[in-house]
C-alpha positions in Angstrom: 56.3 142.4 74.6 54.7 141.0 77.7 58.0 141.6 79.7 58.0 145.2 78.6 54.5 145.8 79.7 54.9 144.2 83.0 58.3 146.4 83.3 56.3 149.4 82.6 53.6 148.5 85.3 56.4 148.0 87.9 58.0 151.4 87.2 54.4 153.0 87.6 54.0 151.1 90.8 57.1 152.5 92.1 56.5 156.0 91.2 52.7 155.5 92.6 54.3 154.2 96.0 56.5 157.3 96.5 53.5 159.8 95.6 50.7 158.2 97.6 50.5 156.6 101.0 51.1 152.9 101.2 47.7 152.1 102.2 46.2 154.0 99.3 48.5 152.3 97.0 47.2 148.9 97.7 45.3 147.9 94.8 41.9 146.1 94.4 44.0 143.2 93.1 45.9 143.0 96.3 42.8 143.3 98.4 41.0 140.5 96.4 43.8 138.2 97.1 44.0 139.0 100.7 40.2 138.2 101.2 41.6 134.6 101.4 45.4 134.9 102.0 45.0 136.8 105.0 43.7 133.7 106.8 46.8 132.5 109.1 45.5 128.7 108.8 45.4 128.7 105.0 47.8 126.3 103.7 48.4 123.5 101.0 49.7 120.1 101.4 52.2 119.1 98.8 52.6 115.5 97.2 55.5 114.8 99.4 53.4 115.8 102.5 55.0 119.0 103.5 52.8 121.9 104.4 53.0 124.8 102.5 51.7 128.2 104.2 49.5 130.3 102.0 49.1 133.0 104.6 50.2 136.8 103.9 50.8 139.2 106.5 49.7 142.6 104.7 51.4 144.7 107.2 54.7 143.1 106.5 54.0 142.9 103.0 53.5 146.7 102.5 56.7 147.5 104.3 58.8 145.3 101.8 60.6 146.5 98.7 57.6 144.8 96.9 54.9 146.3 99.0 53.7 148.7 95.9 53.5 146.0 93.5 50.2 144.1 92.8 50.2 140.3 93.2 50.1 139.7 89.6 53.5 141.4 88.9 55.3 138.3 90.6 52.2 136.0 89.9 51.5 136.7 86.4 50.0 133.3 85.7 47.2 133.7 88.5 44.3 136.1 88.2 40.9 136.4 89.7 39.2 134.7 86.6 41.1 131.4 87.0 41.7 131.4 90.7 41.5 129.6 92.9 42.3 126.7 90.5 43.4 123.5 92.0 47.0 122.3 91.1 49.3 119.7 92.3 52.6 121.0 93.8 55.3 118.0 94.4 57.4 119.8 97.1 58.2 123.1 98.5 61.6 122.9 96.8 60.0 122.0 93.5 57.5 125.2 94.0 60.3 127.4 94.8 62.2 126.1 91.6 59.3 126.7 89.3 58.6 130.2 90.7 62.0 131.8 91.0 62.3 132.5 87.3 59.4 135.0 87.8 62.0 137.2 89.7 63.9 137.6 86.5 61.2 139.7 85.0 62.2 142.5 87.1 66.0 141.5 87.8 67.5 140.7 84.6 70.2 137.9 84.9 73.0 140.3 83.5 72.5 142.4 86.6 72.6 139.5 89.0 75.8 138.1 87.7 77.8 141.5 88.5 78.7 140.6 92.0 81.0 137.7 91.6 79.8 135.5 94.4 76.2 136.2 93.6 76.9 135.4 90.2 78.4 132.0 90.8 75.3 131.1 92.9 72.9 132.3 90.3 74.9 130.5 87.4 74.9 127.3 89.3 71.1 127.5 89.9 71.5 125.1 93.0 69.9 127.6 95.2 66.8 129.7 94.3 66.1 133.6 94.8 63.5 133.0 97.7 65.8 130.7 99.6 68.0 133.6 100.6 65.8 136.6 100.1 62.4 135.2 101.2 59.2 135.5 99.2 56.7 138.4 100.4 58.6 140.1 103.2 61.8 141.1 101.1 63.5 143.7 102.8 66.0 146.6 101.4 69.6 145.0 101.0 70.8 148.2 102.2 69.0 148.6 105.1 69.5 144.6 106.0 73.2 145.1 105.6 73.2 147.8 108.1 71.0 145.8 110.7 72.6 142.3 110.7 75.8 141.3 112.4 78.9 140.3 110.1 78.1 136.5 111.0 74.5 136.9 110.1 75.2 138.5 106.8 77.9 135.5 106.0 75.4 132.9 107.3 72.6 134.0 105.0 74.2 132.3 102.2 76.7 129.7 103.9 73.9 128.0 105.9 73.1 126.3 102.5 74.7 123.3 101.0 76.9 125.3 98.8 80.5 124.0 97.3 83.0 124.8 95.1 84.8 122.7 92.4 88.6 123.4 92.1 90.7 122.8 89.0 91.9 119.4 90.3 88.1 118.4 90.2 88.2 118.2 94.0 85.1 119.5 95.7 85.1 121.5 98.8 81.9 122.4 100.9 81.4 126.0 101.8 78.5 125.1 103.9 78.7 126.2 107.6 77.0 124.6 110.5 76.1 127.5 112.8 75.7 125.3 115.7 78.9 123.7 115.3 80.7 127.1 115.5 78.8 128.1 118.7 80.0 125.0 120.5 83.4 125.5 119.2 86.5 127.3 120.9 85.7 130.3 118.6 81.9 130.4 119.4 81.9 134.1 120.4 83.9 135.2 117.2 82.4 137.2 114.3 83.3 135.4 111.0 85.2 138.7 110.4 87.9 137.8 113.2 89.4 134.9 111.0 88.2 135.9 107.5 89.6 139.6 107.8 89.6 140.1 104.0 85.8 139.9 103.8 83.2 142.3 104.3 79.6 143.2 103.8 80.7 145.2 100.6 83.4 142.9 99.7 83.8 139.1 99.0 86.8 138.3 97.1 86.9 134.7 95.1 89.7 132.5 95.9 91.1 130.2 93.0 93.0 127.6 94.5 94.3 124.9 92.1 93.7 121.9 94.5 92.5 121.2 98.1 96.1 120.9 99.4 96.7 124.5 98.2 93.2 125.4 99.8 94.1 124.0 103.2 97.7 125.6 103.3 96.0 129.0 102.6 93.4 128.7 105.2 95.9 127.4 107.7 97.6 130.9 107.6 94.3 132.5 109.1 95.3 130.3 112.3 98.8 131.9 112.7 97.4 135.2 113.1 96.6 134.4 116.6 98.6 131.0 117.0 102.1 132.4 116.6 105.2 130.1 116.0 106.2 131.1 119.4 103.2 130.1 121.1 103.1 126.7 118.9 106.6 126.0 120.2 105.6 125.4 123.8 104.3 122.0 122.8 107.1 120.5 120.7 105.0 117.6 119.5 102.5 119.8 118.3 105.1 122.2 116.7 106.6 119.6 114.9 103.1 118.2 113.6 102.5 121.8 112.1 105.2 121.4 109.9 103.9 118.2 108.1 100.0 118.7 108.6 97.9 121.8 108.3 95.6 123.0 111.2 92.6 122.1 109.3 93.5 118.4 109.0 93.4 117.8 112.6 91.2 120.7 114.2 88.6 121.0 111.3 87.3 124.3 109.9 84.8 125.6 112.1 84.0 123.2 114.9 87.3 123.6 116.7 87.3 122.2 120.4 89.0 123.4 123.2 92.3 121.6 124.1 91.2 120.8 127.6 88.2 118.7 126.0 90.9 116.5 124.3 92.9 116.0 127.6 89.8 115.1 129.6 89.2 112.0 127.2 90.2 108.5 128.3 94.0 107.8 127.4 93.6 106.0 124.2 91.0 108.3 122.8 93.2 111.3 123.5 96.0 109.7 121.4 93.5 108.8 118.6 92.3 112.5 118.7 95.6 113.3 116.5 96.6 109.7 115.4 93.4 108.8 114.0 94.1 111.3 111.1 96.3 110.8 108.1 99.5 112.1 109.7 103.3 110.9 109.0 106.6 111.0 110.7 109.5 112.4 108.8 113.3 110.8 109.3 116.5 112.6 108.8 117.0 110.5 105.7 113.9 112.0 104.1 111.8 108.7 104.4 108.3 109.1 105.8 106.2 106.9 107.8 102.4 106.9 108.5 101.7 107.3 112.2 98.0 106.9 111.6 96.4 104.7 114.0 92.8 103.1 113.0 91.0 102.3 116.1 88.9 99.4 114.5 92.4 97.6 114.0 93.1 98.2 117.8 89.7 96.9 119.0 90.0 93.8 116.8 93.7 92.9 117.9 95.2 91.0 120.6 96.2 94.3 122.4 92.6 95.4 122.6 92.3 95.9 126.3 95.8 97.7 126.5 96.5 101.4 126.9 98.7 103.1 124.5 101.2 103.8 127.1 101.7 100.1 128.0 103.7 99.9 124.6 104.5 103.7 124.1 105.9 104.1 127.9 107.6 107.4 127.4 104.5 109.1 126.3 101.4 110.2 128.1 98.5 113.0 128.2 101.0 115.3 129.4 104.2 114.1 127.9 105.0 113.6 124.2 108.7 113.7 123.5 109.9 114.3 120.1 112.2 111.5 118.6 114.4 111.9 115.5 115.5 108.7 113.9 117.9 108.5 111.1 115.6 106.2 108.8 112.8 103.8 109.1 115.3 101.0 109.6 116.4 102.3 112.8 113.0 103.0 113.9 112.2 99.4 113.2 115.0 98.0 115.2 114.0 99.9 118.3 110.3 98.4 118.0 111.2 95.0 119.7 112.3 97.0 122.9 108.5 98.1 123.4 107.5 94.3 122.9 110.2 93.0 125.2 108.5 94.7 127.9 105.8 92.0 127.9 107.4 89.3 125.5 111.0 88.9 126.9 111.2 85.2 126.0 110.2 85.6 122.4 112.5 88.5 121.9 115.1 86.6 123.7 114.8 83.7 121.1 114.6 86.3 118.1 118.1 87.7 118.9 119.6 84.3 118.3 117.6 83.9 114.8 118.9 84.2 111.3 116.4 86.8 110.9 117.9 89.1 113.6 121.4 88.5 112.2 120.3 89.5 108.7 118.6 92.7 110.1 121.6 93.6 112.0 123.9 93.2 109.2 121.6 95.7 107.1 119.1 93.3 105.3 116.0 95.6 105.4 113.7 92.7 104.1 114.5 90.6 107.2 111.7 90.3 109.5 111.2 91.5 113.1 108.5 91.9 115.3 106.6 94.6 113.4 107.0 92.9 109.9 105.3 89.8 111.0 103.0 90.7 113.6 101.9 94.1 112.4 101.9 97.6 114.4 98.5 97.9 115.9 96.6 95.1 114.2 98.5 92.5 116.3 96.6 89.0 116.0 97.0 85.8 117.4 98.6 84.2 114.3 99.2 80.9 116.1 95.5 80.2 116.1 95.4 80.0 112.3 98.2 77.7 110.8 97.7 78.7 107.1 97.6 82.1 107.9 100.7 82.1 110.1 102.5 80.0 107.2 101.5 82.8 104.9 103.5 85.4 106.6 106.6 83.1 106.0 105.4 82.5 102.5 105.5 86.4 101.7 109.5 86.2 101.6 109.9 82.5 101.2 107.8 82.2 97.9 109.4 79.1 96.4 109.3 77.2 99.7 105.9 78.1 100.1 105.0 76.7 96.6 106.7 73.3 97.4 105.0 73.2 100.9 101.3 73.6 99.3 102.2 70.4 97.3 103.1 68.5 100.3 101.4 65.9 102.6 101.8 68.3 105.4 99.6 71.1 103.6 97.0 68.6 102.8 96.8 67.4 106.6 96.3 71.2 107.8 93.5 71.6 105.0 91.9 68.5 106.5 91.9 70.0 109.9 94.3 67.7 111.6 95.5 69.3 115.0 99.0 68.0 114.8 99.6 69.2 111.1 102.7 71.1 111.0 103.2 74.4 109.3 106.5 76.5 109.0 106.9 77.2 112.8 106.5 73.5 113.6 109.8 72.9 111.9 111.8 76.1 111.8 110.2 77.6 115.1 108.4 80.9 115.4 111.3 83.2 116.6 114.5 81.4 117.1 114.7 80.6 113.3 118.1 78.9 112.4 119.7 78.6 109.2 119.1 75.3 107.6 122.4 73.9 108.0 122.7 74.9 111.8 118.9 73.8 112.5 118.4 70.2 113.6 115.3 69.8 111.3 115.4 66.1 111.8 114.8 66.6 115.5 111.5 68.6 114.3 110.1 65.5 112.4 110.8 63.4 115.5 108.8 65.5 117.6 105.8 64.5 115.6 107.0 61.4 114.1 108.0 59.7 117.8 107.6 56.3 116.1 110.1 57.0 113.4 113.0 55.1 114.7 110.9 52.0 115.4 109.4 51.8 112.1 112.5 52.5 110.4 114.2 49.4 112.2 111.6 47.0 110.0 113.4 47.7 107.1 116.4 49.7 107.9 118.8 47.1 109.3 121.8 44.9 108.8 120.7 41.3 108.9 120.8 39.4 111.2 121.3 42.1 113.8 118.5 45.1 114.3 120.1 47.8 116.4 118.8 51.4 116.9 122.3 52.7 116.5 122.1 51.6 112.8 119.0 53.9 112.3 120.7 56.6 114.2 123.5 56.6 111.9 121.4 56.9 108.8 119.3 59.8 110.6 122.4 61.6 111.4 123.8 61.4 107.8 120.8 61.9 105.7 118.0 64.5 106.1 114.3 63.0 106.3 113.7 65.0 102.8 116.3 62.9 101.1 114.1 59.9 101.2 110.6 61.4 101.6 110.8 63.6 98.3 111.6 62.5 94.9 113.8 65.5 93.8 117.3 65.6 92.9 119.6 64.8 95.8 123.3 65.7 96.8 126.0 65.1 99.2 126.7 68.2 101.1 129.8 68.9 102.9 129.8 71.3 105.7 133.0 72.9 107.3 132.9 72.3 110.9 134.9 73.6 113.8 135.4 70.6 116.0 136.7 72.8 119.1 133.3 74.5 119.2 131.5 71.8 117.6 129.7 74.1 115.3 129.9 75.3 111.7 132.9 77.6 110.8 131.6 81.0 109.6 132.8 82.4 106.3 133.7 85.6 108.0 136.0 83.6 110.4 137.7 81.6 107.6 138.2 84.8 105.6 139.7 86.6 108.4 142.1 83.9 109.3 143.3 83.5 105.7 143.7 87.2 105.2 141.1 87.8 102.5 137.7 89.1 102.1 134.5 87.0 102.0 133.5 88.2 98.7 136.8 86.5 97.3 136.2 83.3 99.0 135.0 81.6 95.8 138.1 82.6 93.9 140.2 81.4 96.8 138.7 77.9 96.7 138.2 77.7 92.8 141.6 78.7 92.0 141.0 77.8 88.2 137.8 79.5 87.8 136.0 76.5 86.2 133.0 76.8 88.3 133.9 73.6 90.3 136.0 72.7 93.1 138.5 70.1 91.9 139.8 67.5 94.4 143.3 69.1 94.6 141.6 72.5 95.3 139.5 71.0 97.9 142.5 69.5 99.6 144.5 72.6 99.3 141.7 74.8 100.9 141.1 72.3 103.6 144.9 72.1 104.5 145.0 76.1 104.9 142.0 76.0 107.2 143.2 73.2 109.2 146.4 75.3 110.0 144.0 77.9 111.7 141.4 75.9 113.1 140.5 72.5 114.3 138.3 71.7 111.4 136.9 68.7 109.3 134.2 68.2 107.0 131.0 66.9 108.2 128.5 65.6 105.3 124.8 64.9 104.8 122.9 63.3 102.0 120.0 66.0 101.3 117.9 67.5 98.5 119.8 69.6 96.3 117.4 72.4 96.0 116.5 73.4 99.7 112.8 74.3 98.8 112.4 70.9 97.6 112.5 70.0 101.4 109.2 71.2 101.8 107.4 68.8 99.2 107.3 66.0 101.7 105.3 63.1 100.2 103.1 60.4 101.6 104.9 57.2 103.3 103.9 54.9 100.2 106.1 57.3 97.9 109.2 57.3 100.1 112.5 55.7 99.2 113.3 52.3 100.7 115.8 51.0 98.5 119.3 50.8 99.8 120.6 50.7 96.4 119.5 54.2 95.8 122.2 55.7 97.6 124.6 52.8 98.1 125.5 52.7 94.6 128.6 54.2 92.7 126.2 55.2 90.0 123.9 57.2 92.1 123.6 60.5 90.3 124.1 62.6 93.5 125.7 66.0 92.9 128.3 67.3 95.6 128.4 70.7 97.2 130.6 72.5 99.9 128.8 74.5 102.4 130.4 77.3 104.4 128.0 79.0 106.9 127.8 82.6 106.6 126.4 84.4 109.6 123.0 85.9 109.3 122.7 84.7 105.7 122.0 81.5 103.6 125.3 79.4 103.5 127.8 79.5 100.6 127.6 76.8 98.3 130.3 75.8 95.9 129.9 72.9 93.4 132.3 70.0 93.9 133.8 68.0 91.0 132.3 64.6 91.0 136.0 63.2 91.6 136.3 65.4 94.8 135.1 62.5 96.9 136.6 59.8 94.7 140.3 60.8 95.0 143.2 60.1 97.4 143.4 63.8 98.1 140.0 63.4 99.8 141.1 60.5 102.2 142.0 63.0 105.0 138.9 65.1 104.8 136.2 62.3 104.2 137.0 59.8 107.1 134.3 60.7 108.9 131.4 60.3 106.5 132.8 57.5 103.8 129.5 56.2 102.4 129.8 52.4 101.3 129.1 52.4 97.4 128.5 55.9 97.0 132.0 57.1 97.8 134.5 55.2 95.5 138.0 56.0 96.2 140.5 53.8 94.0 143.3 54.1 96.5 141.2 52.9 99.4 139.7 49.9 97.1 143.3 49.0 96.3 144.5 48.9 100.1 141.2 47.0 100.6 142.0 44.3 98.3 145.8 44.2 99.1 144.6 43.7 102.9 142.1 41.0 101.7 144.8 39.4 99.5 147.1 39.5 102.5 144.5 38.3 104.9 144.1 35.2 102.5 147.7 34.7 101.6 148.8 34.6 105.2 147.0 31.2 106.0 147.6 29.7 102.5 151.3 30.2 102.9 151.3 29.1 106.6 149.5 25.9 105.5 152.0 25.3 102.7 154.9 26.0 104.6 153.5 23.4 107.2 153.0 20.9 104.5 156.5 21.4 103.0 158.1 21.2 106.3 156.3 18.2 107.6 159.2 15.5 106.7 161.6 17.7 108.5 159.7 18.3 111.8 158.8 14.4 111.7 162.5 13.3 111.3 163.3 15.6 114.2 160.5 14.0 116.3 161.9 10.5 115.2 165.5 11.5 116.3 164.6 12.2 119.4 
């Protein structure tokens, strides 16, 4: 009922304002209010400390659309009987929020909802009437639209912190920073130049499903001026437009002129694009992020370098387009950049098992980038645990074993000479374990090893270093300094080159594929190489190469070689090895370029058979290797050695009388 009465009064007031001059229409109610509110200094402090002006300029008010209304029309809760009445106002925003519902007394919500965009703002309730329309000096919307520029019209709403939530639940901000636009390359443009489907009477509502679709559609605006033909003048930029939207790099409204970017320091110029989430697409469809985080560079070993010191073919004026078949092909070229400064390291890497594996197509094999990173290169040698973790990422089993070793304990204790992976295997020129002289790595730290071993490893009564050398050459350090299962490992050696024969060489010489090598050696397919099979295979190999078998005693599982124990737990008992009952397994190793060596189980008789004699002459182990034929020959030789002097003495005794008579006859 109250709303109907107020509505009736409003209608009457409007009619009065058309029939009478404005000055005569000012009611006693307004005059009474203006006795105080015409004072310019009249204000009120909010609870938050803001100043809320209570001054009303009557001349401006009379010209507004509400000029014919009494104050009580909008302020129904205030009248001369109860005013002024002290009240607390928390803040300006709180006051506006409280006051705005009074507008609905004359402007029904249904009518406000009819314009779609205006209706959306009213429905959300984030922005209140007076924030857009003002309070006492509200002009005619029609007159205002005719007077303001297109950009001013747009900014009347878009200056506020408004946003839109998409069906994907992503939120996009619709707020426009006017100062940002003025400083941009588009600073002199009206909004209509880009947003030509909008006008003062038309404001379409877009319904994009997600932010990706939104940015793609907004990018079409840019192509109205920046055509394909124009973009092709810069090949790198043109290629980028096919993988990223304009907005992702240039932003929405604060687009800077290109000359500003080119005036930046070199690294900042590169980062103006590469600091963003952009990617590179390869011919096979793979994608690689080419985003560069400035923080990573500044914390890296290369923090003082310019981008072009590594990427030499690029500059502020030159940005070639490179097309690679795959990420693997791209990674292969990375070491060429590193080689500009790190020639020695790259040269060593090229001889490593890692380089060979990568060349062969093993994409898991490490190279410069995989160990050192792209732009976050650190001095990994400073932290022994961190550098070892790089190796453990691939060699997990070896890493677990190493963490149980005395060496890992030494690292944790902070000992300066404590070894990590690279101490034994090297950093760049990493070799396969059957080619690397790992015993020499131990000697580098344990220089007194030969001397200390001579104290117990000797053949009484003679103490010779050659006796120790023989053991060092035929048994790995891990064989005695770990408690794990041991084996006699036979390696196929090319004597002419004094290095292991490669499986590829053997297969080629014998006219079969390396994949069938196992079946060519283990001809009966029982999973073990018998004595005759070994002899037959070696006979074939010796026809093509000057080859023989070299052997060493080592741990059966290579990972166990990292589980080195303290000296007091090492094996110092000769019988442990020199014993026909020693539970050592036997393996035949054939080296394979860039890979782990091929290993074949040997039958226990393979080293204790007459067939083994031609092939084990260089590594016969007293006690461990038990060949019956050799034992018989040794027994016969020993028997012969004893029989000769016995027979000689017996013959001398028997022929003594004859010799005596001969002497007497003389």
